[in-house]
Structure formats: structure tokens, C-alpha cells
C-alpha positions as a Python dict, from the first residue, in 0.01 Angstrom:
ca = {
    (1, 'P'): (0, 0, 0),
    (2, 'D'): (-131, 339, -6),
    (3, 'S'): (-92, 511, 317),
    (4, 'P'): (-113, 859, 461),
    (5, 'T'): (277, 879, 542),
    (6, 'D'): (346, 698, 225),
    (7, 'N'): (163, 788, -135),
    (8, 'Y'): (131, 679, -396),
    (9, 'C'): (143, 877, -751),
    (10, 'T'): (-207, 946, -874),
    (11, 'L'): (-334, 1127, -1205),
    (12, 'N'): (-403, 1470, -1115),
    (13, 'P'): (-794, 1643, -1122),
    (14, 'L'): (-620, 1984, -1116),
    (15, 'Q'): (-397, 1930, -1449),
    (16, 'N'): (-692, 1704, -1609),
    (17, 'N'): (-857, 1796, -1947),
    (18, 'A'): (-1257, 1838, -1858),
    (19, 'H'): (-1298, 1611, -2199),
    (20, 'S'): (-1043, 1372, -1998),
    (21, 'T'): (-1280, 1157, -1728),
    (22, 'L'): (-1053, 1000, -1419),
    (23, 'S'): (-1168, 693, -1230),
    (24, 'D'): (-1034, 381, -1037),
    (25, 'G'): (-885, 668, -755),
    (26, 'N'): (-722, 885, -1005),
    (27, 'L'): (-561, 587, -1237),
    (28, 'Q'): (-789, 594, -1539),
    (29, 'S'): (-828, 809, -1785),
    (30, 'T'): (-1086, 824, -2054),
    (31, 'G'): (-1054, 1072, -2334),
    (32, 'T'): (-1332, 1167, -2568),
    (33, 'V'): (-1232, 1111, -2947),
    (34, 'A'): (-1326, 1503, -3023),
    (35, 'Y'): (-1035, 1631, -2830),
    (36, 'T'): (-649, 1574, -2768),
    (37, 'T'): (-661, 1564, -2361),
    (38, 'Q'): (-363, 1540, -2169),
    (39, 'Y'): (-308, 1408, -1791),
    (40, 'S'): (-29, 1466, -1609),
    (41, 'G'): (74, 1248, -1282),
    (42, 'T'): (112, 1403, -892),
    (43, 'Q'): (409, 1358, -807),
    (44, 'M'): (724, 1484, -1038),
    (45, 'I'): (1038, 1304, -1102),
    (46, 'F'): (1322, 1500, -1030),
    (47, 'S'): (1699, 1482, -1207),
    (48, 'G'): (1886, 1224, -1075),
    (49, 'E'): (1604, 996, -1043),
    (50, 'K'): (1551, 687, -1189),
    (51, 'K'): (1152, 570, -1196),
    (52, 'Y'): (938, 283, -1359),
    (53, 'W'): (549, 286, -1439),
    (54, 'E'): (287, 72, -1668),
    (55, 'V'): (-35, 164, -1870),
    (56, 'T'): (-251, -64, -1965),
    (57, 'V'): (-444, 47, -2303),
    (58, 'S'): (-726, -206, -2321),
    (59, 'T'): (-991, 50, -2562),
    (60, 'A'): (-876, 164, -2883),
    (61, 'G'): (-769, 513, -2985),
    (62, 'T'): (-505, 775, -3000),
    (63, 'Q'): (-316, 734, -2595),
    (64, 'M'): (13, 868, -2597),
    (65, 'Y'): (244, 823, -2237),
    (66, 'G'): (561, 934, -2127),
    (67, 'I'): (674, 1258, -1975),
    (68, 'F'): (573, 1678, -1979),
    (69, 'K'): (850, 1911, -1903),
    (70, 'Q'): (842, 2038, -1569),
    (71, 'T'): (950, 2378, -1728),
    (72, 'A'): (768, 2362, -1971),
    (73, 'K'): (367, 2562, -1959),
    (74, 'W'): (102, 2295, -1850),
    (75, 'H'): (-162, 2321, -2149),
    (76, 'A'): (-500, 2126, -2086),
    (77, 'T'): (-504, 2054, -2450),
    (78, 'H'): (-227, 1837, -2625),
    (79, 'T'): (-184, 2090, -2919),
    (80, 'S'): (-97, 2330, -2709),
    (81, 'S'): (218, 2201, -2580),
    (82, 'V'): (552, 2325, -2827),
    (83, 'S'): (838, 2196, -2944),
    (84, 'G'): (1041, 1998, -2666),
    (85, 'D'): (763, 2022, -2390),
    (86, 'Q'): (747, 1679, -2357),
    (87, 'M'): (875, 1299, -2471),
    (88, 'T'): (566, 1091, -2515),
    (89, 'L'): (471, 797, -2764),
    (90, 'H'): (195, 783, -2992),
    (91, 'H'): (-30, 422, -2933),
    (92, 'S'): (-140, 378, -3254),
    (93, 'T'): (134, 493, -3518),
    (94, 'G'): (475, 356, -3283),
    (95, 'D'): (617, 716, -3298),
    (96, 'T'): (734, 924, -3023),
    (97, 'Y'): (658, 1296, -3040),
    (98, 'D'): (839, 1572, -2827),
    (99, 'N'): (509, 1812, -2875),
    (100, 'F'): (178, 1700, -3071),
    (101, 'N'): (297, 1758, -3424),
    (102, 'T'): (709, 1657, -3373),
    (103, 'I'): (826, 1317, -3429),
    (104, 'V'): (1115, 1212, -3274),
    (105, 'T'): (1159, 863, -3409),
    (106, 'A'): (885, 711, -3666),
    (107, 'N'): (825, 387, -3568),
    (108, 'Y'): (997, 367, -3273),
    (109, 'A'): (718, 107, -3112),
    (110, 'P'): (497, -161, -3223),
    (111, 'D'): (169, 23, -3338),
    (112, 'G'): (-169, -33, -3239),
    (113, 'A'): (-200, -408, -3074),
    (114, 'L'): (-439, -429, -2788),
    (115, 'P'): (-483, -503, -2499),
    (116, 'V'): (-142, -426, -2403),
    (117, 'T'): (37, -301, -2078),
    (118, 'V'): (355, -55, -2186),
    (119, 'M'): (628, -20, -1954),
    (120, 'I'): (813, 344, -1896),
    (121, 'A'): (1151, 370, -1782),
    (122, 'V'): (1326, 744, -1709),
    (123, 'D'): (1680, 739, -1641),
    (124, 'L'): (1714, 1111, -1470),
    (125, 'E'): (2066, 1009, -1451),
    (126, 'N'): (2127, 968, -1747),
    (127, 'D'): (1861, 1145, -1915),
    (128, 'I'): (1657, 868, -2132),
    (129, 'I'): (1297, 717, -2137),
    (130, 'Y'): (1216, 393, -2257),
    (131, 'W'): (953, 206, -2326),
    (132, 'G'): (837, -180, -2349),
    (133, 'D'): (578, -447, -2330),
    (134, 'A'): (535, -552, -1999),
    (135, 'D'): (342, -880, -2085),
    (136, 'N'): (661, -989, -2241),
    (137, 'D'): (889, -816, -2029),
    (138, 'L'): (1094, -682, -2330),
    (139, 'W'): (1193, -355, -2443),
    (140, 'S'): (1205, -96, -2791),
    (141, 'D'): (1460, -197, -3020),
    (142, 'G'): (1398, 172, -3155),
    (143, 'A'): (1296, 81, -3502),
    (144, 'G'): (941, -82, -3411),
    (145, 'S'): (937, -379, -3208),
    (146, 'Y'): (982, -503, -2885),
    (147, 'D'): (1253, -716, -2882),
    (148, 'Q'): (1528, -585, -2664),
    (149, 'A'): (1648, -722, -2350),
    (150, 'W'): (1680, -418, -2114),
    (151, 'G'): (2062, -450, -2162),
    (152, 'T'): (2069, -330, -2507),
    (153, 'A'): (1722, -132, -2513),
    (154, 'V'): (1708, 201, -2707),
    (155, 'G'): (1540, 483, -2538),
    (156, 'E'): (1473, 854, -2629),
    (157, 'S'): (1660, 1108, -2493),
    (158, 'L'): (1592, 1429, -2292),
    (159, 'T'): (1675, 1764, -2228),
    (160, 'A'): (1981, 1689, -1988),
    (161, 'N'): (1929, 1823, -1577),
    (162, 'L'): (1591, 1872, -1635),
    (163, 'N'): (1288, 1706, -1397),
    (164, 'W'): (917, 1620, -1567),
    (165, 'W'): (607, 1508, -1482),
    (166, 'P'): (465, 1158, -1563),
    (167, 'A'): (194, 1223, -1778),
    (168, 'G'): (12, 1188, -2164),
    (169, 'R'): (-337, 1173, -2316),
    (170, 'S'): (-659, 932, -2324),
    (171, 'Y'): (-784, 1057, -2662),
    (172, 'G'): (-1064, 852, -2765),
    (173, 'G'): (-918, 571, -2568),
    (174, 'T'): (-870, 455, -2239),
    (175, 'S'): (-546, 481, -2041),
    (176, 'V'): (-507, 275, -1670),
    (177, 'L'): (-187, 405, -1516),
    (178, 'N'): (0, 173, -1208),
    (179, 'Y'): (252, 387, -1050),
    (180, 'G'): (351, 86, -817),
    (181, 'Q'): (2, 91, -631),
    (182, 'D'): (-25, -313, -791),
    (183, 'D'): (218, -550, -871),
    (184, 'F'): (407, -445, -1143),
    (185, 'I'): (313, -723, -1457),
    (186, 'G'): (667, -622, -1633),
    (187, 'T'): (1019, -610, -1449),
    (188, 'P'): (1149, -270, -1337),
    (189, 'P'): (1489, -229, -1438),
    (190, 'T'): (1789, -217, -1164),
    (191, 'G'): (1767, 74, -966),
    (192, 'F'): (1448, 197, -1141),
    (193, 'T'): (1129, 262, -854),
    (194, 'G'): (789, 302, -854),
    (195, 'L'): (669, 684, -827),
    (196, 'K'): (586, 747, -467),
    (197, 'T'): (690, 968, -141),
    (198, 'S'): (933, 741, 42),
    (199, 'E'): (1105, 657, -299),
    (200, 'K'): (1302, 996, -389),
}
């Protein structure tokens, strides 16, 4: 469905570390184990918007996925980000982070199961981000399980009235992003749309 007049978000090769290889139309990121490589999407999520996308993790690594603050300086290496630059979920541990070293919630989600397709919902009307299990259409309880319906999902609070980039890292593994180019596996919550130019 991607067209010159209605573009979907992809991964941005201009904001991608040399140790992270993009492929599949810039929707797949494969990272080298020795480097904390970051990636970023090409379309920003603006304050007031509600956006949904999915990331499939099929190979082991310490992938992280979530969002990166527009007002923060872009760093090619994940370890250079500072507190508050991001809000990401660490796949291997299930912890959420607001930079590389600062855990916001330990054991927010299950740790390490593969393969998995994770749902990400960013609500910038209320400034909250959520993660869930697309295969079972369930969201995190904020305490280590994907077992909640959307109405009782537990998210992480964000700094209000900011714009964010979809972002993450593929350290030692492969992440495949779907911003709506393909059918979603999970069900986007009511009012949430994929990332494409016609849905602003």
C-alpha cells in the first residue's frame, strides 16, 4: 500500500549506526553483538497523536524498542543517550529504560521468549507508551506479564507535550518493524493508527 503520495514509516539510514545493517526496504535491523547500535524511524509521532506499530524479534540478542525524544541529541551509540532521552523496553530482561543505564520499571514485561511480535502503542494525548504481545492480543500488567486487555493495560508515563521518534536498538539480534505496511498481527486500540503520511 506504500505509494509516492502516502508513505509509511521505515527505518532511517541517516540515523543508523554503521554496526547495524538495514534490509528489507529498511524495515529490518540486524546489529553486531559488540556494539550498542540504535535505529530510528523516518516519521515522527507528534504531541496529541495516537500511534501503533509492531516489532518482531526472532533471533536472540538484547534488542530494545520504543521511542526517542525529538528534543534529545541523536547518538549513533545507544550508550551515549542521557536520562529521559528515550523510553524503551529491553527484550532480554523485560525492563523499561529512559536511557541506556536507567531502569524505569524492572520486570515490566516477560523476558526473552522467542519468537515474539511486540505491540507498541504510543498515546501522546495522555503521554503514555504501552507494550504488548501481538500473538495473543494482550498488553503488559507492568509486573512481568502480557495478560491484560487494552482497558486495563499498564503503560509508562512520558514527558508531556513532546514529539517522539519510533526507535530502538538491535544489539546482537534482528528486529523487523511493521508500521502498517503489512497487516498487523495484533489489534490496534481504538483511535490508534499506523505511521504513514495520510494519518496525521
